[in-house]
N, C-alpha and C positions, 0 to 999 in steps of 0.2 A: 203210481208211486214216483216221487221225485227224489233223485239222489244227486249230489254234487260230484264234480270231477274228482275231488279229493276222496270222497267216500267210495267212489267206484274203484279208484286206485288201491285204497286200503283193503277193500273187500277182495279185489282181484289178487292182491299180494297174499292175503290170508288163505284164500282158496288154493293158490298154487303151492303154498307152503305145506298144506295138508296133503295134497297130491304127491308132492315130492317126498314127504316123510313116509307116506304109504309105499311109494315105489321103492324107496331105499330099503324099507324093511323086508320087502319080498325079493328084490332083484339083486341086491349087493350083499354078499356074505362079508362078515367082518374079517379083516386081516389080523394077523398077530399083533401088528403095531396098533391097530385100532382097539383091539381087546386090551392090550397093555395100558393104553391111554385111558380107557374106560375104567379099568380096575384101580387106577391111582386117583385118590381123592384130590379135587381141585381146591386151591386156596388162593386168595387174592395175592397178587404180586407184592412183595415188600419193597417199598420205596416211598418217595415223597413228591408231591406236586409243588413246584416252585413257580411263583408268579413272575411273569415278564411281559414283554410286548413284542408282537410280531412286527416286522418292518418289511413285509413282502409287498405292500402297496401303501397308498396314502390313507387307507382305512386305519392303519396302525392299531390293529385289534389287540386288546388285552388278552393274553393267553396264559396257559400254565404248561410247564414241561414236567413230565414224570421222570424222576431221576432214580436209578437203581445202581448202587455200588459206584457212585460218582459218574454214571453214564446216562446221558439223556436218551430216552427210549420212545417217548410218545408225547404228542402235543394235543391240547384241547383248548377251547376258549375258556377264559377266566369265568368261573361259575358265578362270580359276583358282578360281572359286567352287565350293565343295562344297554350297552351299545350292541353287543353281539349275542347277548342272552346265553353265554356259555358255549358258543359254537365257534368254529373257525373253518375257513374254506381250504381247498387243497394247498394253497400257498403256505398256510401255517404248518402243515404236515411235512413240507419240504425243509423246514428249519433243521431237522435232524440231518438230512442229507448234506446241507450246506455247512453245518457245524463241523462235520467229520469228513468233509471233502479232502481227499488226500492230495489234491493239487493246490491247496491253499498256500499262500506265501507264509513260510514258517519262521523265517528270521530276516533281518534286514539284508538287503543286497545292493551291490553297487555295479554299475556298468563298467566294463573294461574295453569295450569296442566303441571308439568315438564316432563311428559312422552310424547314422540313424536313418531308418526308412522301413516301409512295410516289408516284412519278411527278412529283415536284416537281424542276425543273431546278436543280441546285446552283449552276450558272453558275461552274464551276471555271475558274481561270486559272492558268497556269504560274508557278512561283516558283523561286528557287534553294534549294539545300539549306540554306544559311546562314539564309535568311529563314524557311524551314519549321521548322528546329530552334530558331530564336530564339522563334518563336511557341509551340512546345511547351514549351520551357524556361521561358518567362515564365509560362505557365499553371500549370506544376508549382510554380514558386516562389511563386506567389500562395497556393497551398495551404500550403506550408511556412511562409511568413511569417504566415499566419493561423492557424497551429497546427492545420491540417486535412490533414496528409499522408495520413490514412486515407481521404480522399475522392478519392484517385487510385486507378485500377483498371487491371488488365491482363488481357486474355483472349487465349488462344492457340488457334489452329486446328492445322494440321499443323506439325510441328517436327522438328528433328534430335534424336538421342538424347543428344548431349553438349552442344552449344552452347546448347541451350535453357536450361540452368541459368544462363547468363550474362544471360538476360533474364527468363524466368519465375521462376527460383529466386533471383534476386539483386536486380533493380531494385525490386520491391515491398517486399522485406524491408528493404533499406538505406534506401529512401525513407521507410518507416514506414506501410505499409498492409497490411491483411489480404486485400485484394481482388485475388487472383490466381486465375484460373479456367481450367482446361484444357477442351478439347473432349471429353475421353474418355467422359463419361457419355452423349453422344449417339451413341456408337460401338458399344460392346459390353460395358459393365461388368457387366451382369447375368450374362453368360456366364461371368465369372470366379468367380461365387459357388459354382458346382458344384465345381470343383477346390479352391476356397478353403476351403470348410467340410467337405470330405471328407478332403483330404490337406494342407491348409495352403498351397496354391500358388495365389495370386491372380494368375494370368497366363495367357497363351495357350500352348497346348501344341505339342509337336513330335510327329511320327509316324514310325514305322519302316515306311514304305510298301513298301520293297523286300521285306519279309518278311511283310507283312500277308496273311492268308488270308481274312479277312472284314472289309470296310470298310463301316461304317454312317455314311452322310453325313446328318446330322440338322440341318435348319434352316439349311443353308448350301450353297454351291456351289463347292467348292475348285477346280474346273476353270475357274471364271469369276471369282469375286469374293470369295473368302476369302483368308486368308493362305497363302502358299506355292503360288501358282498354277503357276509353271513346274515346281516340284518335283513337284506332283501330276500335271501333264500327262505328265511323264517316266515316272512309275511306274504310271500308271493302267492302261495296257494289260497290264502284268504282273499287277496285282491281278486284272483281269478274267480272265486266263488261269489263274491259280493258285488262285483262290478265288471269293468271292461279293461283289458290290457291292450294297448296299441303300441306297435314298434315301428319306428321310422328309421330305416337303414337300408342301404343298397344290398347288404349281405344278410342272409338268414342267420342272425346271431342266436345265442342260446335263449335270450329273452324273446326274440322274434319267433322262434320255433314253438313257443308256448303261448304266444299272444293270440287274442281273438282277431286282431287286424294286423296285417303286415303291409307296410307301405314301402316297397323297394324303390325309392325315388332315385332319380339320376343324381349322382354324386355332385355336391356343391349347389344344388337347387333348393336347399332348405329354406332360404328366405322367401322364395315364391310360395312354397307350400304353407309356411306359417302365415304369410299375409293373406293367402286365400282362405285359410281357416278363420282368421280374424274377420275377414269379409263376411263369411257365413254367420259367425257369431253375432255380428252387428246387424246385418240385414234381417236376420230371423229373430232378433230381440233376445238373444241368449246370453248377452253379457250380464255380469253380476251387478245388479242395481245397488246393492248395499255398498260395495267397494267403489264402483266406477261412478255411479250416479244415473241420472235419467233426463229425458227431455222434460222441460218445464210443464208441458201440457200432457205428458204421457204418450204422445203420438210418435212412433218410430219414424224418423226421417232418413235413416240410412237406406238409401236405394242405390243400386248399382249404377255407376256412372254419374251420380248427382252429388254436387257439393252440398254441404250443410252449413248453415249459419252458426257460428260458435255461440252466439248469445241465446240460442234456443235450448242449450243443454246446461244443466247444473251438475258439476262434478263434486264428489265427496272426498275420496282418498286419492284421487288421481289428478293428473294435469295433462291436458292437451289431447284428449281422445278424439275430439272433432278435427283438430288440426292433423292428427295422424290419418284419420279417414280421408280428408281432403287431399293430402299430399301423397299418400302411398297405397291406400286400400280401396278407394271407390272403384277403381278400374281393374283391380286384381281379382277377377272372378275365378271360380274353380275351373271354368273352361279355359281361361288364359293360363292358369297355373298348370293345367294338364300338359300344355305344350312345352312348358319348361321342365316340369318334374317327371313327366311320363306316368304320373299317377292318374287314373280315371277320375273325371270330375265328380261322378256320382259317389266314388269312395271318399273323396275329400269332403263332400257335403255330409255323408253318413257319419264319418268320424268326428267332424266338427260338432254335429248335433249331439253325439254321444258325450263329447267333452262338456258341452254346454249344459246338458240335462243333468249331469252328475255334479256340476259345480255347486259350491266352491270346493267340494271334496275331490277335485281333479288336480293331479300333480303332473306338470310337464317337466320331466327329468331330462335336462339337456346335458349332453356330454361333449367332449372335444371333437367328435366326428362332425358336429354341426358348425363348429367355429374355427377350427385350426386350419384355415386356408387363407389365401392372400387377401380376401375381402371378408374375413370371418367376423369382424366386429359387428357388422350389420346383420349377419345371420344370427349371431348370438343375441342381439337385441330383438330381432323379430321373433325368434322362438321363445325367448324368455318373456316377452311382453304378453304372450298368451296367458301366462299365469296371472297377470294383472287384469286382463279382460274377464277372466274366470273368477276373480275374487279369491284365488287360492293362496294369496300371500298371507303368511302367518295365520292361516285358517286350518281348522280341523280337517284332516285328510289331505292337506295341501302341502305347500312348499314353505319351509321355515329357514330362518337364518341360523343362529347357533347359540348354544349355551356354553359359556366358558368357565372352566374350573378356576378357582382362585390360585394364582401363582405369585411368587415374590420375584421381583426383578433383581438381577445382580447389581452390585454397587456401580455407580457411575464412574467412568474413567477419565473425566475431563481434567482432573488435577494431575493426571499422569501423562498428558500430552506434552511433549517437549516442542521446542520451536520448529525443528525440522518436520515433525509430524503435522503440526498446524499448517506449515507452509506447503509441503509437498503433497499432503493428503487432498489438496484442492485441485490437483492436476486433472486434466480431462480424461474421462474413461474412454476405452477403445471399442465399446460395443455399440456406439452410435446413438444411444438413447438421447432423445430431445433434439436431434439434428433435423435439418429441413426435410430429409427423406425418411426420417424415422421418428415421428412425434412421440410415440409411446406415452399416451396420456392416461396411463393407469392411475387409479386413486385420485382423479381430478387434478393431476399435476403433469405438466409437460416434462417428459423424461422421468416419469414416476415409476418405471418398471425396468426390468433387465432384458437385454436382447442376447441371450446366452449364445446362440449359434453364430451370432455376428462377431463374437470375440475372435474366432479363427480368421475372419476377414481382416479384422483390425490388426492382428498379429502379422498377417501377410503384407498389409499395406505399410505398417510401421514396425519392421523387424526389431528395432532398438527399443520399442516401448516397454517390453517386459524382458528382463534378463534372467530372472529367477522366478520360477513358478512352483507353487505348492498346490496340490489338489488331493481331495479325499473322496472316496466312494464314488468315483466318476469313471466314465468311459466314453468321452465325447467323440472319440475316433470311430466308435461303433454306433452310438445312440443319436447322433445328429445327422440331419439330412445333408446331402453333399459331403459325405464322410471323407472323401479324398482331400478336402481342404484342410481338415484337421491333421491328416498325415503330413501334409506339406508344412503346416504351421509348426507342429511339434518337432519336426525334423530340424527346423531352424532355431528352435529355442535353446539358448546356451546351457541352461541348467534346470532340470525338471525333477521334482520330488513327488512321488505318487504314494499315497497312503490307501491301501486297498486290501481286501481279503484274498483276491485271486489275481494273477498276473494277466490283465486284460490287454486288449489292443493298445490302449493308451499307455499301459505300463511298458510296452516294448520301446517307447521313446524316452523312458525315464533314465536319469543318471543315478538316482537312489530310489529304491522301493522300501517303504516302511510297512511291515505287516500289521494290518488293522484288526482289531477285535471284530468278531461277528457279533454285533451289538445285541441282537435278540437273545443271545445266550451267554455272552462274555462281557458285555459293556455295563455301564452304570449311568443312567440318565433318566429324566422324566419326560414322558411323551403325553401330548394332549391331542384330543380330537372330539368329535361328536357323532352321534347317531341315535336314532330311535327316541328323539325328544330329550336326550340327555347329553351334556358334555361330560368328559371324563379326563382324569389324569392318571396314567398308569406308569409303573416302574419298569425299566429295563435293568436287569441285574444278572450277575454271573449265576448260572444254574449249575455249572460244573466247573471243576478246575481247568484252567487253560492247558490245552495240549502243547501249544507251541509258544514261542517267544513273541507274543503279540501284545499290542498296547492300544488303548482307546484314543483315537485321533483327536477328539474334541476336548479331552481333559488331560489325560496322562502325557500325551505327546507334547501338547502346548506347554505344560509345566516344565517338562524336561528341556524343551527348546528354550524356554525363558531362562532357565538356569544357565544354559550354554551361552546365550546372548549376554547375560549379566557378567559372566566371566570374561567376556570380550569387550566390556565397556558400555553396553546398552542394557540398562537395568530396569527401565520403566515397565516392561511387560511383566517381569518377575515381581516387581514391587506391587503392581496392581493385583496380581493373583494372590500374593502373600497377604494382601489386606483383607481378604475374605475371612469371615468369622462364622463359625458354626452357630446357627440360630438358637441352639439350646445351651451349649456350653461356653460359647464365646471364644473357643479355641481357633487359632489360625492354622492353615496347613503348613507342614514342613517337608512334605514329599508329594510325589505324583498321586499315590494312592489316597492319601488324605485329602488332596485337592479335589479329586473326583467325587469322593464321598461328601465333602462339605458342600460342593456345588449342587449336588442332588438334594441335599437336605435344605439348602437355602431356598431353592425354587419351589420345593414341595411343602415347606413349613406351614403355610397358611391352611393346609388341609389336616395335618397331624398335630399341630399346636396352634389352633386358631385363636385370635384375640377375642373373638365373640362367636357364639354358636352359629354353625353353618346350616343352611337349609337342605343340604344334600346329605350324603352318608356321614355317619359318625365314625371317625378314626381316632383311636386313643394312642397317641404317641408314634414315634418312628417305627418301632418294631412291629406295631400293628399294621402300619401302612405297608411295610416290606412284606409281611405275611399275606395280607389281603391283596396287595399289588395294585390297588385301584381306589380311586375316589370318584363317585358318580354325583353330578349336580342334581338339583331338583328338576322336575319336569318343565318343559318349555311352556311359557304362557302365551296362548294364542292372542293375536291382534296387538301384541305388545309394541310393535313398531308403527302401527297406524297413527297417522297424524304427526309423526316425528321421524320420517325417513331422512336419511342423511343426503338429501339433494338440496339444490338451491331453493326449491319451492316447498320442501318438507313433505312433498307428495310423491306418489309413484308416477314417474314422468314418462308418458307416451311421447310428448314433445320434450326433447332433452334440453332443458334450460341449462343444466349442469354441463352437458356435452357441448353445447353452443359456447358456453363461457370458456371452457378449457381449449377448444379449438381456436377461439379468438385470441387467447393468450399465446398459443403456438404461432398463429399467423403474425401477431405483433412482434414476437421475438425475432422472426426471420424477415420481417418487413414484406410480407406477401399477403394475398387474400386467402381466405379459407378455401375457396374454390381452386386456387392455384396449388395450394398444399395438397388437397385431395387428388388432384390430377397427377402431381409429382409422385404421390404414394400409391397410385394405381387404382383408386376408387372411382366409381362412376358417378356418384351423387354430386349434384351441384345445388347451390342455393339452400332453401329451407329443407329440402329433402334430406340433407345431411344430418339433420337434427332429430329425425324420427326413424324408427325401425322400418326397413324397407328391403326390397330384393335387389341385390347386386349380382348380376350374372357372373358365373364362375370365370376366374382368370386361369387359363390353362397353358401349360408349357408343352408345346408340341402340337402340330396340326393334326387333325383327324385323318388326313390323307397319309401322313407319315407314321403317326402313332395313334392308331384307331381305338385303343382301349383306355378307359379311365382306370387308373390303378388305385385300389383301396387297401390301405394299411390298417390292420387292427391288432388288438392285444389278446393274449391268451390268459386263461385263468391260472395257468401254471407259471407265468412270468413273474418272478419275485423281483420287481423293479429291474427286469432284464438280467438278473444274476443267477438264474436257476438252470441255465442250459448246460452246466457241467455236472448235473445230477442225472443219473439214469432214470429217476422218477419222472423228470420232465419229459423225456423222450418216450418212455414206456406208456405214459398215460396221455400222450398228446391227442389221441383219438377222442378224448372227452370233449374237445373243442369241435363244435359243429363243422363238418366238412374236412377235418384234418385226420391224419393217419399217424400211428405210432412210428417213431424212428424215421419219419419222412418230413420234408419241408415242401409242401405242395402248393402250387399255384392253382386256385380255383377259377374255372371258366364255365360259362353256361354251355350245355350241350349243343345249343343252336349255333353258337359261335364256333365250337369245336368242329362241328360237321362242315361248316363253310370253309374252315381252314384245313380240313383233312387231318385233324389231330384227335388223339384218343387218350384215355386215362393211362398213365404210365409212361408216356412219351417224355423224353428229356428235351426241355425247351430253353431257349435263350430269351430273356426278357430284357428289352432295351428301351431306354429313355434318352432324352437330350443330354443327360449328365453321366450315364454309365450303363452297365449291363451286368446281369448275373445269370447263372444257369441253375435250373432246378427241375423238379418233376411236375408234370401236369396232371390235374384231376378234373374231369368233367363233373359238374355238380349243379343241380337245379337251384341251389340256394344263393345264387348270385345273378343279378339281373343281366340280360344280354348287353353287350357293349362295355361291360365292366369286368375286371378281373380282380381277385382279392388274394392277399397272402398275409399270413400272420407274421408280425414282427417278433424277432428274438433269435432266430438261427442265422447262420452265416458267419459265425465266429472263426477268425483265422488265428486267434490266440485265446487264452482263458484256461484251457485244460484239455486233458486227453479225451473227455467225453464231448465237450462243446465243439471241438475241432475235429476235422477228419484226420489231419496229420499236423499236430502242433509244431513239430520240429521243422516241417517244410512250409508252415503258414498256409496250409490248405484248409479252406472252410468246409464245415458241414452245412450244406444248404446255402442259401443266399441272404445277404443283409439288405433289407428293403431300403435302407438309407443310402445305398450306392446307386439306387434308382431315383429316389426323390430329389427334386431340384431344390437348391438353396434359395428359399424365398420366405417372405414374412407377411403376417398381418401387421402392418406398420403402425396402426393406432394402438395396438397392445404390445407390440414387440414379440409376439408369439411366432414360433417357427411354424411354417406351413407344412403340414404332413397329412392332412385329410382333405376331403371334398373333391377327390379326383382331379386335383390341379396338375398332376403329372400324367401326361399321356405316355403310353407304352405300346410297343409292337411285340408280337410273339412269333418266334421262329423255331421250327423243329431242328434240333441239333443232330 
């Protein structure tokens, strides 16, 4: 008899339940409390499920909050959502904890201590919203009156998909400054370079997991901390039953612990492993002929070490497979890759064969662990190109682009730009994008992305560049590598306004703190995303009355600020917002509350009052949309991008014609050669190799003699965008992350290494890198490869609240912040912060 793993688990659970029930009946007498509870008839709790959207990660799951007596008590996935099928992960359940966090900022506050620095008491005092916004408007008008609007800056952390344009996309431009910077480059931008320069899609992918026969989880953990966690959890058992799951990660992640194959490669060697797998797929004839093409006579000429004539191969949906082979793959045998990756050659061959035999229903799910290091663009290209060889692009069971719900754009603001805005808005940004040493060729454009973490360096180099800074839902002093730089930069900033829910490390440098709504339960905006073959738009709305005097930063605050600026002589921002019209009634807003509502109605109108029937869900009016909380698109159409990829060749490019073009534009801009530019930016490739996916050996900070361990930073399933550490739930349930312990912040080390150093579990250790050191607890654990240590990101707060910190008043952290160890470096082709790939070496000493 054959049974699947899932059936075995179900039967085991059922059997244990019977045994437990029998044991309880005979072994445990009922207490009086139990008898009383049994005697009382049970009835469903009276309350209401209110639709909203979780913002715990970039899955942005549609959820519902159960409200009783105006109190939020429970969270579940939106039952109408096709993205998460009505489920949510642990992050969703932490919404309640964060909403009612007693340490939230409850009223506006101003600084009374002019001295700034880590551990310096700002001596905040409460003030009214009027006083707070008067202070902000006065500082902004000083810049305007002095013809320095370009010395105003805005930086955003987490944001909504639509309302953000009312702050990030509007305020800086109308005011007249180029200084608007998003958090995205500290998140996963390098990951986008793979699909971007092969198929012209600079975005996060969707996956047809219901039909996947081989799932390769590479440098991420979609059961815990990548996008689509609830959707992955739902389908994971089926994938295990019907196919093969392969995990590539130096650490035994949640996904790796359940996989059929775990490849604990040496951190940063992803490109070598990917190229060796491609080598196997080609030499053994396992590439997908429908998508890639074949030799004209059907005879496989891909032989190790031998070049192939390009005219012997006819490609269909791809470009340059033979050039890729000749330039980067012919010599990258599994035996050679073993030396770089420390993965046995026979396992590389076995895994590649499994991938090839399951294709095109093979999905290589790449995450930031494979790409966010100093040479990450080429790792991203190499790993993602495997999807092209396997023919899994837009294929059933494979890797998809996205379905987008129909949204309405906000009115254009060109007519509201005055002369100063037009003039000063063209000043140079300080994040270095497009410079000789920072090409940032995102989206096929030189300087086409943001370099978030480099803003601190820009502020330190040019202290006068920004005099007034506004930031929302951000904490760059904690969340950016080389964190001390942000402390130095923010301490020198003349005037800083922070809009946040909790007083974080960055808030300690603020002159004014504005209390932000916890948007998953108090804000109003429209969120968009995709998963499970559908795009969706879901609402964020107040599920309960606000406890404290908080306002939504993207709509209410900007309206109120626009009113203050108008009263001081700058009316363009207010005039623009006041020009908005409700799509149904034609009414214009007269106050902040109306503005927030009208903005949400404008962006979502195509779904609840469409001009023609939509192919997705049917929504009848605004009230129906608010009640349902979601619109789902029709299902993804497979192969829809074949023949029309957004690349120079319209093909899936193994040889990057698009990449070659943009690198040429970068070189021409700076009057250098491409090779000179690559050398300046720290890449190894020269000549034609630079235009194909290939292996770049890791760039490492710290010699192995001084810093013998590769440091691996990873994310928890309990990290709500790094904002959940002030909840007891985060610490109590930390043990659900593989290798971690509740109420601890442990460094994982292989027992082999621990024995050599004479260390044991529970020892207090100091972790040091070239840039800093932290102290934490050691845990010996077999789930990390020798020579590597791993620690979860999230703890080490010296501010934020009474739970997140060991002693908030004394600025003493609970645990250690990984970003005080990680060196400030970049993947300069994408602008992405380097935080993965073991690029930072560390040493471990017992305290």
